[in-house]
N, C-alpha and C positions, 0 to 999 in steps of 0.2 A: 512511435504516433505518430498518439494524443502530445507527446513535449515538441517535438517539428511545428509537429501543427502549430499548434498552440504562438510557437519563435516566428516562426510563416507571419502566419497574420496578425503579430504580436500581442496575442490576446493573452496580455500577463493576469492577468484574476485570473481565467479559468483555470491553466499552469497550473496555480499556483495552488487553485481545490486540487486537485488532477494530487497530485504532485501529496494534499496532506490526507487524502484514503486513499492511495495508495500506503504508505508509511506505516497508519490507521488497519488498514487489511493486513499488513505484513506484521505490524505488532504481533493483533489481533490468531492466526493464522498459526501464530510462531506460537503463543500461551496459550489453547489449542491443543501444538503437539508436546508444548513439555505435560501436561496434565495427562490425555491419553494418554503417554506413557506411561508414568507414575502410576496411572492404574494397569496401568498392564504390569508395572514390578518392574518395570525395565532401567 
């Protein structure tokens, strides 16, 4: 939804910000999952 809206409105800076935030959240959640699974002995 955010990507299509940004593209339709030609609001590329906002689209870049959203993309970076999504990447950071994905990496953060993955790191958190790795830490939790490691502590759980998995």
